[in-house]
N, C-alpha and C positions, 0 to 999 in steps of 0.2 A: 504493500500500500504506500502510495506517495504521501509524504509528510510535508506540511507547510509550517515553518517556524516564522512567526510574524515579528520577531525582534532579536537581532544578533548584531553586536558591535564588532564586526569582523575587522574592518580596516583599523579601528582603534586598537584592537589587540595586536594587529600586525605592525602598525607604525609606532604606537605609543609604547608598547611593551615588547617590541622586537621579537614577536613570535612568528616563526616560520610555519604558517598554517597549512603548508603542503605536507608536513610531517605527520605521522601518527601522534595521537595525544601522548602516548607513552614516551615518545622521543622528546616532545616539548617539555614534559615533566622532568625527564632526566637532565636536560640542559639547564632547567631553571632551579634545580635544587641548590645550586651554588649561589643563588640570589634570593634566598628565602625571605629576607627582610625587605625586599624591594618589590617583588612581583605580587599582584593582588590575588592570591589564591592559587590553588592547584588546577591547572587547565582541564577543561572538559570538552573543548571544541576545536576542531580542525576541519579543513576541507575533506580530508581522508575520513574522519568520523561521520561527517554529514552524509557522505556518499554511502558509507557502510550501513548507516541506519535508514537509508531511503529518504533523507531530507533533501528533496530535489528542488524545493522552492523556499526562499527566505525573503524577509524584508531586512536589508542590511543598511546600517546607518553610517552617517557622517557624525562624529562626536568629538568636537574640540571643546573641552570644558573651560569655563571662564571664572576667574576670581574666586579662589578658595585659599584662605591663608594657611590652612594646615596641609596644603598640597601645592605650594607655590610653583614648584618645578614642572608640574603636569597640568596646571590650570592656568590658562593664558591671561595675561594682565591687560590685553587690549583686544577689541573686537577685530581689528585689522589682522592681528596675529591669528585669531581664531579662524578668520576667513582663509588665510594662507594655509593653515593646517588642514582645514576642511578640503581645500583644493588638492592638497597632497594626499589625503585619504581617498579622494575621488580618483586620483591618478593610480593609486594602488589597485582599486577595483578594475580600472581600465586595463592595467597590466595583466591582471588575472583573466580578463576577457580575451586579450590578445593571445594569452598562453593556452586558451581553451578550457581553463578550469571553470570559468563562470560564463553565464549568458545574462546580459542585462535585459530586463523586461520593462520597456518604456510604454507599452501599449497593449491593448487587449488581444490584438492579432498575434503578437509574439507570445503572449501568455498562453493562448489557446494551443498554438503549435508546440510550445515547450511542454505543456502538460501532456499532450497527446504522445509526444516522443517518449517521455518518461514512462507513461503508463503502458505503452506498447513494448517497451524494452527495459522494464524495471530490473530484471536480473542482471542484464549487461550494465545498466547505469550504476548499479551498486558495486561493481567490480573495481578493484584498484587499477588505475590506468585507463579507465573508461574514457571514451572520447565524447560522451554525452555530458554537456556542462551542467552545473548547478545553477538554477535560475535565481535572480535577485531583483527586487524592486528597490530603488534607491530612496532612502529616507534620511531626514536630519532630526537628531534629538537635541532640542534646545536651539534657539534661533540667534545666538550671538554672531555667527558668521554672516548673517543676512544684515548688511550694513544699513539698509533702509528698506521700507516697503517697496520702493521702486525697483529694488534688486531682485524681487521674486521672479520676474520674467527671465532674467539672466540665469538664475539657478534652474528654473524649469527647462530652459533651452540646454542647460548643461546635463540634464537627465534627472533632476530631483523631482520626484512625483508625490512625496509625502513630507509634511512638516509637522513636527511636534513642537510648538512654540516654547514650551516650558521644559525645564529639567529640575534640578534642585535649587531652591532659593529664588530670589527675585531675578528676572531676566530683563532684557531690553524692552520687551513688548507686553509682558504679563508676569504673573507670579506662579511659582512652581512648588513642588513638594517641600514641606517644612516652612513655608511662608504663607502669608495671607494677603489677599488683595485682588482687585479686578484687573481689567486690561489697562495698560499704561497708555500714554498719549498717542503713540503710533500703533497700538494694538489693533484698533478697528481698521485702520488703513491697510495693515498687513493682511488681515483676514479677507478684506474686500479684494485685494490684489490677488490673493490665492484663488478666490472664487473666479476672478476674471480669466486667469490663465488655465484653470483646471487642476490646481494642486490640491491634494487631499489633506484633510485635517486629522491629525492624531492627537486625541485629547489626553493622552497619557502624561502624567506629572502635573497637569494643570491644577492649581489651587482651586478650591471650590467656587469662589466668586468668579475667578477667571474662566472656569469651566462653563458656568451658566451664561456669562456674558458672551463668550465665544460662540456657543451654540445659538444664541439669539441673532448674532450678526452673520455668521458663516452659513451659507445656504447649500454648499456642495456636500459631497459624500464625506462621512465621518467614520473613523474607526478608533478603537482603543487597543493598541498593539500589545501591551503587556501590563495587565491589571488583574487584581483579584478583588474579593468582595469585603467591604467594610463591615458588613453584618457578621462575618466570620472572624475577621482580624481587624480590630478597631484601630485604624491609623489613617492619617490623611492621604497616604499613598494609595489607598484602596478606593474603590468606587462605592458610593452609597446606593441603596436600592433605588432611590429617586433618580440618580444619575444613570444607573443601568437601564431603568425603564425609559428614560429620555433617549438613550442611545438606541434601544430596541425600536422605538418609534421612528428614529431616523434611518433604520435599516443597517445599523452598525454591526460589526463583528468584534468581539472582545477576546483577546488572546490571554490565556492564563499564564502567569509568570511562575518560574520554578525557583524562586529565591525563598529560602526557608522562613525568614521572618515575615514574609507576606503570605505564607501558606498556613501556618499554625499559630494560634493565639498564644502569647507568652514566650515565643521563641526569641531568644536574645542573641544578637551577633557577638561572637567571641566568648560566649558563656554557655549557651545551650549545646547539648550533644546532638550532632547531625543524625545520629541513629534514631532519634525520637521522631523524625519526619520521613515519610515515604511518598512515593509517587501517588499512592492511593489517596493521600490527603488532599492532593490537588483536585481530585474528582469531586470533593465536597463543594469547591467553588464552581466547577462546571455545573454540578447539580443545582446549585442555588440560582445561577443565571438562567438555566433552563426552566426552573420553576417560575421565575418572574416573567419569562417570555412565553411560557406555555408550549414551547417547542425547543429543539436543539439547533436551530439555524443561526444563532447569534454567538456561538462559542467556537473558539479555536485555541491555538497554542501560540504564545509569544514568550519563549522561555527566558530570554535575557541571560542565558548561560554565559559565563565569563564576562559579565557586564560589570566588572569591578569587584568580583568575588569569584570563588572557584568551588571545587568539590566539597570543601569543608562547610559550605553554606547552601548545599543542595540536598534533595532527598537522598537518604543513605543508599538506596538501591539503584541510583543513577551513577554510573562510573563515567560515562561520556555521553555526548549527545546522541550517539548511536542507540542508546537505550530508550529513546522516546517511543519507539514502536511498542514498548510494554504497555503504554497507556491505552492502546486499543483493547487489549485483553481485560484491563481493569474496567473499562466502560462496558464491555460485553457482560462481565460478571454482575454489573449493576443494572442490567436489563436494557441497555441501549440497543436499538436496532442496528442492523448492518449499515443502513443508509445514514443513520445519525452518527455512527462511529466514523464513517468516511467523511462526513461533513465536519466533524470536530477535528479530525486529523489533518484535513486539507481542504475539502470541497467548499466549506462555508467561505473561507477567505478567497478561494479561486473564483467562486461565483460573484463575490463582492467586487473583486478587481476586474472581472470581465465586464461588469457594468460601469465601474468607476473610472477606469483608465481611458485615455484617448483611444479611438478606434484603431489607429495605425494604418 
């Protein structure tokens, strides 16, 4: 079964943390053991592991983080620097495209043919050395590299199809996780320009007030790439039931994240034992979204694996991203139909993007 992961910071891992993502995860870990106090966690993701696990479609990000005093060397002090870094990360993806590792998916026509190729040749696509590329839709997490609302068209022409305007803390256009507030002065103009060019809105990380104001202004397709449920884990990083219902009304798909503190209530980073969380626990969030929707058409996966953390902060029964396919059997045991399982594993996001992306 083809798997669609709606949130991976691949270029950030390759460029910021110097990870050779063409290696098996075991080789990345072996190399990084000499840098234990520098690297953010034990790796779980590589192109090799994606292919092995049948993860043939991803949303892959540009992620240059801005202004954080406790990480001054990896969080950029100017938006111009963030812009330059984002362009460098884009160049990494393009290099992987040239090498045949990746296929960029800018439109629905390319998505349709890519999915058909993977589904018709899945066994071959999973083999090491396969010539069938892994597909990715280009997204940006946090908007510091967008120097003005007028630059949206420039980024769209460069291939950017999804923008999440927020990350952690206040940003140039709105407020993100751990902060409070609505859209800033140029926030409405940014959203209107996204609407004009056809760029999609990812509401992930938006502070509550920014979330509601953004949904009121933005009229185009909306998704939540990597979120879990606040009703199960009470933190502002999660979606409230009211937010989930609003997203369902807009036809959004919500990708469940695989970060332990977002999965299980009371799980504390650096304190709690990873063995207390399993992939099974994520299904509780999927169940909750399905109950609110009355169907399984608005759920997917957006793991965020290696998104600033590693194996020590993921469900204990997940060694690498290749283990995502275990989720299908968990859903089956919970009574999900074959069609609903396929939807959650990939088809819901595929159907969303077939409608939301430019025709091509």
